[in-house]
VOGU-3710 file (C-alpha; in Angstrom, 3 decimals, decimal comma):
1> xxxxxxxxxx> 19,822/14,918/19,334  16,828/17,230/19,174  13,663/15,803/17,627  13,827/18,551/14,985  17,280/17,426/13,843  16,077/13,884/13,325  14,463/13,158/9,993  11,132/11,777/11,158  8,262/10,479/9,019  4,888/9,231/10,231
11> xxxxxxxxxx> 2,590/6,725/8,527  -1,097/6,462/9,443  -3,403/3,704/8,266  -7,081/3,891/9,188  -8,404/0,442/8,370  -11,715/-1,346/8,884  -10,464/-3,191/11,967  -7,440/-1,235/13,184  -5,800/2,182/13,200  -2,019/1,987/13,031
21> xxxxxxxxxx> 0,473/4,848/13,435  4,206/4,338/12,875  6,950/6,890/13,531  10,158/6,262/11,597  13,505/7,981/11,585  15,260/8,037/8,217  18,859/6,961/8,832  21,745/8,213/6,653  21,955/4,813/4,884  18,297/5,098/3,793
31> xxxxxxxxxx> 16,970/2,482/6,214  13,838/3,469/8,144  14,355/3,029/11,894  10,979/2,627/13,603  10,875/4,411/16,965  7,137/4,660/17,712  4,065/2,456/17,235  0,428/3,267/18,052  -2,233/0,643/17,512  -5,911/0,590/18,435
41> xxxxxxxxxx> -9,169/-0,969/17,209  -10,871/1,033/14,470  -14,396/2,350/14,896  -16,459/4,104/12,235  -14,679/2,837/9,098  -15,997/0,236/6,700  -14,328/-0,958/3,499  -12,097/2,120/3,458  -14,968/4,607/3,820  -15,816/6,749/6,861
51> xxxxxxxxxx> -19,323/6,100/8,217  -18,980/7,724/11,668  -16,639/10,710/11,755  -16,555/11,175/15,560  -15,610/7,527/16,185  -12,863/7,641/13,548  -11,406/10,818/15,065  -11,255/9,168/18,510  -9,561/6,041/17,119  -6,959/8,106/15,230
61> xxxxxxxxxx> -6,267/10,268/18,287  -5,635/7,192/20,472  -3,236/5,579/17,984  -1,362/8,868/17,448  -1,071/9,541/21,218  0,405/6,057/21,757  2,964/6,512/18,975  3,978/9,981/20,269  4,488/8,591/23,754  6,667/5,745/22,535
71> xxxxxxxxxx> 8,727/7,852/20,103  8,911/10,787/22,535  8,061/13,313/19,844  5,128/15,418/18,742  3,441/14,369/15,522  2,292/17,251/13,328  1,829/15,625/9,906  1,296/12,132/8,486  1,420/10,109/5,283  -2,102/8,708/5,058
81> xxxxxxxxxx> -3,247/5,451/3,438  -6,425/5,341/1,360  -8,386/2,316/0,144  -11,918/1,487/-0,977  -13,762/0,174/-4,001  -13,778/3,714/-5,455  -10,061/3,377/-6,323  -9,557/3,074/-10,097  -6,561/2,765/-12,368  -5,803/3,457/-16,030
91> xxxxxxxxxx> -2,692/3,209/-18,202  -2,045/6,200/-20,451  0,510/7,394/-23,032  1,982/10,871/-23,566  4,280/12,186/-26,306  6,227/15,460/-26,698  9,116/16,734/-28,836  12,495/16,812/-27,069  13,338/20,496/-26,593  17,150/20,582/-26,901
101> xxxxxxxxxx> 17,865/17,328/-28,743  18,814/15,721/-25,425  16,260/14,666/-22,789  16,205/16,977/-19,755  14,185/16,623/-16,544  11,824/19,275/-17,998  11,110/17,033/-20,999  10,324/14,127/-18,658  8,028/16,358/-16,615  6,274/17,560/-19,794
111> xxxxxxxxxx> 5,735/14,107/-21,263  4,355/12,722/-17,975  2,110/15,789/-17,706  0,726/15,110/-21,210  0,104/11,464/-20,304  -1,893/12,385/-17,206  -3,915/15,136/-18,925  -6,690/12,713/-19,814  -10,330/12,321/-18,920  -10,867/10,581/-15,613
121> xxxxxxxxxx> -14,103/9,508/-13,940  -16,411/12,318/-12,783  -15,989/13,204/-9,099  -12,560/11,520/-9,155  -9,113/12,984/-8,687  -5,644/11,650/-9,488  -3,822/10,128/-6,509  -0,684/8,817/-8,253  1,036/9,159/-11,599  3,608/6,377/-11,895
131> xxxxxxxxxx> 5,901/6,215/-14,912  6,140/2,711/-16,380  8,672/3,262/-19,172  9,752/5,705/-21,865  10,500/5,465/-25,599  12,703/7,826/-27,592  11,965/7,696/-31,326  12,348/3,983/-32,140  14,041/2,900/-28,913  11,570/1,396/-26,441
141> xxxxxxxxxx> 11,598/0,197/-22,847  13,810/2,966/-21,416  13,739/3,226/-17,609  15,586/6,548/-17,249  15,657/8,726/-20,393  17,585/11,730/-18,999  20,619/12,659/-21,115  19,644/10,489/-24,098  19,399/12,057/-27,559  16,389/12,023/-29,848
151> xxxxxxxxxx> 13,558/13,947/-31,453  10,446/12,730/-29,647  9,883/11,167/-26,242  6,933/8,990/-25,331  5,946/7,936/-21,809  3,673/5,200/-20,530  2,168/5,967/-17,123  -0,100/4,264/-14,619  -2,719/6,572/-13,096  -4,456/5,749/-9,821
161> xxxxxxxxxx> -7,556/7,820/-9,100  -9,896/8,025/-6,125  -13,326/9,483/-5,381  -12,899/13,034/-4,179  -15,446/12,895/-1,333  -14,128/9,576/0,025  -10,659/11,093/0,192  -11,986/14,328/1,745  -13,758/12,450/4,552  -10,714/10,505/5,700
171> xxxxxxxxxx> -8,526/13,641/5,473  -11,136/15,547/7,488  -10,931/12,936/10,277  -7,134/13,326/10,430  -7,304/17,136/10,393  -9,818/17,033/13,277  -6,947/15,560/15,320  -4,868/18,673/14,565  -2,692/16,873/12,009  -1,688/17,803/8,473
181> xxxxxxxxxx> -1,744/15,202/5,682  1,613/15,254/3,854  0,334/12,945/1,140  -2,540/10,562/0,463  -1,268/7,190/-0,751  -3,205/4,211/-2,111  -2,693/1,566/0,564  -2,097/-1,224/-1,993  0,790/0,778/-3,426  2,247/1,336/0,048
191> xxxxxxxxxx> 2,076/-2,327/1,025  3,629/-3,513/-2,250  6,475/-1,032/-1,683  7,029/-2,558/1,749  7,019/-6,257/0,797  8,285/-6,585/-2,810  11,902/-6,644/-3,952  12,994/-4,976/-7,225  13,721/-8,428/-8,691  10,146/-9,536/-8,027
201> xxxxxxxxxx> 8,784/-6,386/-9,697  11,000/-7,119/-12,702  10,022/-10,797/-13,007  6,339/-10,104/-12,432  4,462/-10,367/-9,141  1,034/-9,708/-7,697  0,613/-8,352/-4,163  -2,694/-9,009/-2,404  -3,088/-6,998/0,794  -5,895/-8,786/2,618
211> xxxxxxxxxx> -7,425/-6,560/5,274  -10,706/-6,828/7,153  -12,868/-4,872/4,732  -10,909/-4,776/1,452  -8,314/-6,611/-0,599  -5,890/-4,206/-2,292  -4,281/-5,700/-5,383  -1,246/-4,436/-7,289  0,386/-6,180/-10,249  3,955/-5,544/-11,455
221> xxxxxxxxxx> 5,615/-6,874/-14,606  8,846/-5,750/-16,241  9,643/-3,570/-13,230  6,528/-1,393/-13,589  3,110/-1,183/-11,972  0,499/-2,379/-14,490  -2,706/-2,694/-12,501  -4,266/-1,650/-9,185  -7,698/-2,580/-7,921  -9,624/-2,878/-4,646
231> xxxxxxxxxx> -12,027/-5,754/-4,008  -14,505/-4,829/-1,234  -14,549/-8,283/0,397  -11,908/-9,613/2,776  -11,260/-11,065/6,240  -14,542/-9,826/7,737  -16,640/-12,148/5,586  -14,743/-15,127/7,028  -15,396/-13,867/10,576  -19,128/-13,416/9,921
241> xxxxxxxxxx> -19,311/-16,934/8,403  -17,860/-18,319/11,658  -20,237/-16,208/13,776  -23,288/-17,479/11,838  -22,158/-21,090/11,557  -21,477/-21,466/15,284  -23,848/-18,873/16,781  -20,995/-17,024/18,456  -20,521/-13,208/18,886  -18,445/-11,515/16,105
251> xxxxxxxxxx> -15,619/-10,552/18,524  -15,290/-14,195/19,655  -15,563/-15,398/16,046  -12,601/-13,145/15,168  -10,527/-14,531/18,061  -11,378/-18,132/17,128  -10,388/-17,434/13,509  -7,002/-15,987/14,527  -6,223/-18,619/17,157  -7,531/-21,847/15,633
261> xxxxxxxxxx> -8,423/-21,036/12,015  -6,877/-22,884/9,092  -7,451/-22,319/5,365  -6,819/-25,982/4,447  -8,914/-28,593/6,231  -6,465/-31,448/5,608  -3,789/-29,677/7,705  -5,881/-29,986/10,864  -5,600/-32,976/13,209  -8,749/-35,154/13,207
271> xxxxxxxxxx> -9,157/-35,136/17,001  -8,368/-31,463/17,774  -11,217/-29,715/19,618  -11,817/-26,036/20,472  -13,991/-24,092/22,883  -16,640/-21,876/21,245  -18,371/-19,146/23,324  -22,168/-18,830/22,884  -24,442/-15,771/22,825  -26,907/-14,655/25,487
281> xxxxxxxxxx> -25,055/-16,111/28,454  -25,456/-19,740/27,301  -22,584/-22,098/28,223  -19,765/-22,482/25,693  -19,527/-25,597/23,523  -16,682/-27,734/22,239  -16,275/-28,190/18,507  -13,906/-30,088/16,275  -11,266/-27,807/14,766  -11,901/-29,624/11,482
291> xxxxxxxxxx> -15,476/-28,192/11,398  -14,031/-24,675/11,725  -11,647/-25,282/8,807  -14,606/-26,524/6,722  -16,236/-23,094/7,162  -13,044/-21,085/6,520  -11,533/-22,910/3,532  -14,341/-22,375/0,954  -14,549/-18,676/1,829  -10,809/-18,098/1,373
301> xxxxxxxxxx> -10,947/-20,010/-1,925  -13,795/-17,716/-3,012  -11,887/-14,538/-2,025  -8,719/-15,631/-3,830  -10,724/-16,717/-6,893  -12,021/-13,128/-7,210  -8,381/-12,042/-7,523  -7,593/-14,845/-9,973  -10,425/-13,619/-12,258  -8,897/-10,100/-12,253
311> xxxxxxxxxx> -5,462/-11,535/-13,081  -6,750/-13,644/-15,984  -8,347/-10,607/-17,653  -5,294/-8,426/-16,994  -2,776/-10,949/-18,352  -4,838/-11,298/-21,535  -4,823/-7,484/-21,973  -1,075/-7,218/-21,370  -0,428/-10,038/-23,840  -2,392/-8,182/-26,534
321> xxxxxxxxxx> -0,332/-5,040/-25,858  2,925/-7,045/-26,154  3,818/-6,234/-22,550  5,491/-8,848/-20,334  2,579/-10,568/-18,645  4,004/-13,552/-16,744  3,932/-13,442/-12,953  7,198/-15,361/-12,688  7,807/-14,242/-9,079  4,343/-15,423/-8,098
331> xxxxxxxxxx> 1,854/-14,077/-5,598  2,660/-12,247/-2,353  -0,050/-12,219/0,323  0,119/-9,636/3,086  -2,219/-7,780/5,472  -4,041/-8,906/8,612  -6,173/-11,598/6,943  -3,031/-13,193/5,431  -1,915/-14,477/8,822  -4,127/-17,562/8,906
341> xxxxxxxxxx> -2,554/-21,012/8,955  -2,569/-22,938/5,668  -3,141/-19,863/3,486  -0,073/-20,415/1,288  -1,207/-23,961/0,441  -4,779/-22,758/-0,186  -3,581/-19,917/-2,474  -1,185/-22,140/-4,440  -4,159/-24,343/-5,365  -6,160/-21,322/-6,579
351> xxxxxxxxxx> -3,375/-19,508/-8,474  -1,353/-22,514/-9,673  1,701/-20,377/-8,941  4,211/-19,924/-6,136  2,917/-17,965/-3,129  4,643/-16,381/-0,152  3,497/-14,316/2,815  4,880/-10,753/2,593  6,582/-9,158/5,602  7,825/-5,534/5,618
361> xxxxxxxxxx> 11,418/-5,147/4,318  14,201/-2,574/4,859  13,338/-1,505/8,398  15,129/-1,492/11,729  14,221/-0,444/15,272  11,014/-1,846/16,756  10,930/-4,780/14,337  9,272/-7,092/16,898  6,213/-4,855/16,647  6,169/-4,282/12,910
371> xxxxxxxxxx> 7,686/-7,293/11,142  4,096/-8,492/10,683  1,933/-8,749/7,546  -0,686/-6,381/9,028  1,953/-3,607/9,256  2,888/-3,687/5,540  0,794/-0,670/4,503  1,991/1,530/7,370  5,652/0,592/6,731  5,141/1,345/3,020
381> xxxxxxxxxx> 3,894/4,821/3,974  7,187/5,408/5,811  9,123/4,407/2,665  7,071/7,005/0,759  7,862/9,610/3,390  11,555/8,731/3,170  11,560/9,285/-0,621  9,912/12,694/-0,212  12,477/13,685/2,436  15,385/12,628/0,222
391> xxxxxxxxxx> 13,891/14,460/-2,782  13,407/17,617/-0,672  17,031/17,389/0,500  18,204/17,203/-3,115  16,037/20,199/-4,040  17,538/22,201/-1,156  21,077/21,195/-2,238  20,332/22,177/-5,842  18,825/25,481/-4,740  21,764/26,343/-2,506
401> xxxxxxxxxx> 24,278/25,454/-5,238  22,343/27,736/-7,621  22,514/30,521/-5,032  26,302/30,053/-4,750  26,587/30,169/-8,544  24,450/33,322/-8,705  26,628/34,974/-6,024  29,793/34,102/-7,930  28,382/35,477/-11,174  27,281/38,751/-9,523
411> xxxxxxx> 30,662/39,270/-7,888  32,364/38,443/-11,213  30,171/41,011/-13,025  31,013/43,628/-10,345  34,744/42,976/-10,834  34,450/43,159/-14,629  32,655/46,509/-14,715
//
């Protein structure tokens, strides 16, 4: 099969600590089959923002080259993840009369357009417009209004906006590598798409994507996205705590955290010891693993408590608006900083709710490489790409059937006259 005949989508995530490129082939049954992975340390990005363009370009190029080699294809365009504390969200309402007494796709388009035609922050632009639900006259809570009768249709939408310049800078870095950006996608939205089931969205769940520089948070209740926010503190603060506490270089602190770290001190054996490298050529020292956990645990509790504060305010707001506000499906933790031992137990104490670690769903192929929490965003980008491909296919089908119809009508007219 030629590469052009395959339906390929590419996801690119440029994070604070890593750049990840995934190449996926969309199979006829809708599963994404991953055929290429490119992974390299990230340089020049901090908390989702570009602070050294040249370094970012080099990192992207390396990850893309690796993925091309593995997938044996040439990458020309990517779905690109975007994060950073400049991401904002707002819930809006639109209302229009129903044109023909029965809701058509045009009516839905119009009502969503009205809902998004609102004032947003200066210097910001809309990244996503996500329909939450529709109402027709007195009937509320409609998921798909097409074909239903009524006089007026109302839509509730969730808008995610980003700072224009922040978005431009990351797009510029990708374009410097000779690539086109198919779509910019909020990374929290991508990761929640990769790790949540529809049932969890319906029951109410919160996804926390814990990276190195940011925590991306998305909250679903009643099957719809209600809130998105980025907290600009994450795994890196834990690493720097370890580096300061034990006088060890940041790279070594990161390795110690991954290898021996634990977010609950009581889970660590009393007599376990670890080797800690020193700076400036001094000999390494041995430390109790318990001492390491004592540094890590309070910091993770602090990070998760920041999220808990957000959730408390949000649930109060939803309650006042008579919107389902329980998170009955609990909390899902994903991302690179969610891979530390004892995190589920630590988070359950903070949230007083059930917690699980989120792994990417609905994928096949190189799953050994990507069935990891730190791949959630990139896998979510592939799911986005898949949807766009399927929608384009439908458009092409509709267009060709219209052409056939037009041909028939013209030939019929010719016969008649």
